N, C-alpha and C positions, 0 to 999 in steps of 0.2 A: 448796250445790247444785253438783253436779259437771257441768261442761260436757262434753258429748259432741262430740268433733270427728269429723266425718264425713270419711273419707278418699275421695279421688276414685277412682272405679272404674277399674281398669286395663284398658285396651283391648288385647285379645289379637288380634294380626294372624292372619288365617286361614293355616293351614299349607298350603302348596302340596302337591298330591299328588305323590308321588315319580314322577319320569319313568320310563317303561318303558325298559328297556335296548334300545338299538337293535340290531336283528338284524344281525350282521356279514355283510357281503356277501362271498360266496365268490368269489375271483378266478377269472378265466377258466381258467387252467391247472388249478386244482382241480376246476372243473366238468367240464372235458374228461377229467380223470383219473377222476372218479367215473363219467362216462358210459362210458369205456372199460372200467372194471371191471364194470359191469352188462352190457355187451355181451359181454365175455369170459365172464362167469358163465353167460349164457343160451346161448351158442354152444359151450361147452366140450364137451358131449356130441356135438354134430354134428361138431366138429373131430376128436374122437377116433374117431368112426365113419369119417370121411373118411380119416384117416391109416391106420386098420386096413384099409380097402378098398384103399388104394394099396399098402401094404406086404405084405399077406398073399399076393397073387398073385406078387409079385416075389420073395418069400422061398420060394416053392414050397409054402406051406401049403395052397393050393388050386390047382386046375388053371386057369391063366390063359386057357385056351381057353373055358371055361364062365363064368369070372368074371374078365374082364380088369381091369387096374388102373383106378382112377378117372380118371386122366389120359387114358387111351385112350377111355373112355366120354365124357368131356367134349369130346374132339376130335370124336368122332362126333356129339355133340349140337350142336356148333358148325357142323358141316357140314350137318346137317339144317336148322339155322336159316338158314344162308347160302343154301341152295337153295330155301327157302320151303316145304319139305315140312312142317316142324314147325308153322309158322303155320297151314297148311291143316288139319292134323289137330287142332290145339288149337282152332281156330275151330269146326270141326264138333262136337267134343265139348262145348265150352262152350255152344254154341247149344242142343244137346239137353238137357244137364244143367240149365242155368239155366231153360229153358222148363219142364221138368218140375218143378223145385223151386218156381218161381214159382206154377205152377198148384196145387201141393200146399199152399202157404201160403194161397193165396186160398180154397181149399175146406176144408182141414182145420182151420184156426184158427176160422172161424165155427162149423163143425159141432161142434168140441170145446167151444167156449164154450156152445153151446146144450145139448149133452149134459151138461156139468158143472153147468149152472145149473138145468135142468129135470129133475127126477127121473123123471117119467113117460116122457119121451123116452129117458132113459138105460136105464130098465127095458125099454123096447121094443126098443132097438137093441143092447143088450149081448150077447145070444146071437149075433147076426149078426157083431158086431165080433170076438168071441172066435174065430169060425170063420175069418175072413179074416186076422186078425193072426198066426195061427200057420201060415199058408201062405207059404212063402218066395217072394220075388218071382221069383227065377231059376227056380223050379219052374214058374212060369206063363209063362216065356218062349215055349215052343212054342205056348201058347194065344194069346198076343198076336200071334205071327207068323202063325198060321193065320187069325185073325180080321181083323187089321189089315194083314197083308202084311209084306214085308221093308223097307219104306220108313221114313221118319222118324216116322210116326205111331206105329208099334209101339214104337219105342225111347223116344219121349217118354212114351207111356202107361205103359211099364214103370217109368220113373223116377218118374212121378207116383204110381204105386201104391206103390213102395218108400218114397218120401219121406213119403207121407201118414200112415203109421202112427206114426212117432216124434213127428211134430207133433201128431197127433190125441190120442194117449195122454198126452203131456206137457201139452197144453192142458187136457184133462179133469182130470188130477191137479193142475194149478195152480189151477183154479177150486175144486175140492173141498178143496184144502189151505189155503184162506184161513182165518186165525185167526177162530173164531166170535166172539171178543170184539170184534173190529173190526166185524163185521157187526151185532152187537147194539148197539154204540155208535152206529153210523151210523143204525140204525133209530130209536134213542131220540132222535136229533136231527131226526127227521121226514123223512128222505130216502125218496123213493119208490123203486120197484124199478129204474127206469131210471137214476136218479142214483146209487143204491147200486151198481149194476153198473158205471157209468162211473167213479165216484170211489174205489171200494174194491176191488171184485172184480177188475176188469181190471188196475189197476196192481199189485196183489199177485200176479197170475198171470203178469205179463210175464217175470220171470226164468226160470220153468219153461217157458214157451212158447219162449223163445229157446234153451233147452237142447235142446228138440226140434228146432228149426230147425237148430241146429248139427249135431246127429246126422244130420238129413236131408241137410244139405249134403255130409257124408261119404258117405252112402249114394248120393247122386245121381251121384257120380263112380265109385264102386265097381261099382254095378249097371250103369251105362252101359258101362263098359269090357268087362264080360262080354257085354253085348248086342251091342257093336260087333264082337265076334269072330265073330258069326254074321251073314252076309249084309250086311256094311257095306263100303263102298268108301272111306271116310275116317273119321278119328277115331283117338284114341290107342289104343283097344283093337285096331282094325284094324292100326295101326302095329306094336304089340307082337306080334300074331299073325303078321303078314307077315314081320317081322324074324326071329322064331323059326323060321318055316317055311323061310326062305332062309339060315338060320344067320348072320345079320348081328347078332351078339351085342351089339356096342356100341350099335347102333340100338335093340335091344330094351331095354337098360338105360336108354338115353336117354328112351324113352317112359315107363318106370317112374319115373324121377326127375322127369320133367315132371308126371306125375300127382300125385306127392307134393308138389311145389311148389305146384300149383294147389290141392290140398286144404288145405295150410297157409295159403295166401293167402285162400281163401274163409273158413276158420275165423277168421282174424284180422279180416277185414271184418265178420263176424257178431258177434264179440266187441265191436268198436268200436260197432256199431249197437246192441247190447244196452246198453252203457254210456250211449249217447245217450238211450235210452228208460228207463233205470233210474238217473237221476241222484240219486234219493232214497236209494239204497242206501248203506250204510256198509261200507267194506272193513275187515274185522277180521283179515285175514291179517298175520302178523308180518313 
């Protein structure tokens, strides 16, 4: 009889999971260098434009009487800022434009959500919307002045009218552009109409709505400047028109630069606000 000798089972110690490589910390000089490169990349076109503006009049490529060098314009801008005139005109324009833009958001967004969500309401209002959306806001400036006068009301109403259309149309497009698969999936989970609108429709439409708000932010400045050139006693449009009439060319370009800076600032604030309300989105840009 052959004896079978049982060998003791070998205990295998559990293998430790390989440690993840530690992310090397970038030293401060490297971070500052990377930040400097990004800033340089983003401002290269503006720096090129500024250099061209400064050198072209000095080289005689353009008449410096009608287009003075940028340095002279900045001197005039600083003088307007020092005397308080620029702050007065900027305050008047921002008050009018932000009031009109805010009223447009408060009215156009809910109306656009209703029109995009309820088809009978869309069929009822579509002909009326098509008539007014193709009527330029500046073409109605005499009508606003005749009905509301030359005061603040007519200017704010004109901004409200101009800003309402991009917000309204983009809101309607955002609601109608929601993926039908998402809607069917939500309904299959038992969501009622209110919860479906709150959890699916509205979040999916937010990016398109903010696109309309950003367009309206640009329109609020552009339309207001044109309105302020008629019957206004303060504002950037009045400043540009008054400077052109009195041949104060540096002051005129100072007003134009200020308008561009305000438009850029408003757009960046709206972009930041959009990111705040669209944290679920994934940036796929390279």
